[in-house]
N, C-alpha and C positions, 0 to 999 in steps of 0.2 A: 309490456316489457319490450325494450328495443331489441331488434334482431340484427344479426350480421356478425361478421368475424371481428369487427372492431369494438364490440360491446365488451365492457369490462365491469365486473361487479364492483360497486363502490365500497362495499363493506366487507371486511375480511371474515372468514368463517368463524374465527374465535369470537369476534364481536357479536355475530349472530347467535352463537351458542350461549354466550353469557347473557344476552338480552332475553332469550327464551327462558333460561333458568331463572332470571330475575322475575319474569312474569309468573312462573310457576311457584316460586318460593315466597314472594313478597305478599301476595294477596291484595296488592294495590290494583286499581283499575288500569286496564291496558292503555288507555289514553294518557293517563298521568305518566306512566313509565315511558311511553313513546315521546312525550314532550321533554322529559328529563334527558332522554338519550339523543334528542335532536333528530328524530326520524318520524315519518308519518305513521299514524295509527294503523292504517291499512297494511303498510309494509311489515310492521311488527306482528299484526294479526296473521299475515301470510307465512311469516317465519315460524310462528307457533304452530300453525296448521300443518306446514310441511314437516316440522319436527315430530308432530304426532303421527303423521303417515310413516316417516322413516323409523319411528320407534314401535310401530305396529299397533298404536292406540287408535288409529283411524284408517278407514279405507281410502285407497287412492294409489297413485304412482309414486314410488319412492324416488329420491333424488337420483339414484343410480339408474333406475328405469327411465326417468325423464331424459337423462344424458344419453342413454342408449337409443331412445326413441328419436332424439334430435339427430344423432349420428346416422341412424338408419334412414331418416327422411332426407338428409343431405345426400346420402349415397344413392337413394332412389332418384332424386332429382338429377344427379350426375349421369346415372344410367339412362334415364329418359332422354337427356340431351344427346348422349352418345348414340342412342337408338335412332333418334331423329336424323342425326348426321348420316348414319349408315343407310337409313331409308332413302335419303336424298342422293346417296351415292349408288343406289341400285339402278340397273338398266331398266328403263320404263317398259320396253316392249315385252320382255320375258319375265320381269320381276325377279330375275336372278341377280345375285351380287356381282358387281363388276370388280373383280379382284384387283385389277390395276388401279381403279379409282380409289378403292379402300386403302391400298398401300400408299398411293399418292396423298390421300387425305391424312394418313398417319404421319407422313413426312411433313406435310404442310402444317399440321397442328403442332408437331414437335418443334419445328423451326420457328413458327410464328405464334407460339402459345399466347403471348400477352395480347396481341391485337386480335387474333382470331377468336379465342375463347371469350374474350371480353365482349365480342359482338354477338355471341350466341351461335346457334347451329347455322343460321342463314349466313352469318359472317364467315364461317368455316367453309361452307360450300361456295360462297362468292370468291373467297381467296383461292380455292381449288380451281374454279373456272378461270380466274385471272391467270393462274399458273399455266393452265392448259393453253389458253390463247397465246401466252408468251412462248410456249413450246412450238406451237404451229407456225409462228412467225419467225422462228429463229433461222439464220442462214443455213442452207444445206438441207432443209426439210423438204421432203417430196411433196409436190402439189397433189392435193386430194388424199394424201395418206393420213391415217389416224395415228398421230404420234403421241398418244397418251395412253 
């Protein structure tokens, strides 16, 4: 099954329900019904299996549970990426959080979300470093002072 936010289910839910009901009521072979509907046998078999799970006739994850699991996995992935960004923003010598760096990182990510988040955690840290270099080199900055 293709993954990603641009994936769109090609068959409407009504069509799926009607196909499953046809399999249950007709008594005809699954393969024959699938050919008549213009879908693959395995697709129809999976629809029937999922309908059985949703109806409580078979063990497994219901459609709602699958959707919740997908959302939770997506959230975990986002949180892991945020954690990596924050780990890279930590002061290495004391392992304490550098509050200024974290705040700058939030501003950086907020302003440049498209480019930075697309590049991943290393891209966000790289953008932050580039921003720091730009601040050090600006006119009026004190020599040797930490301006970030």
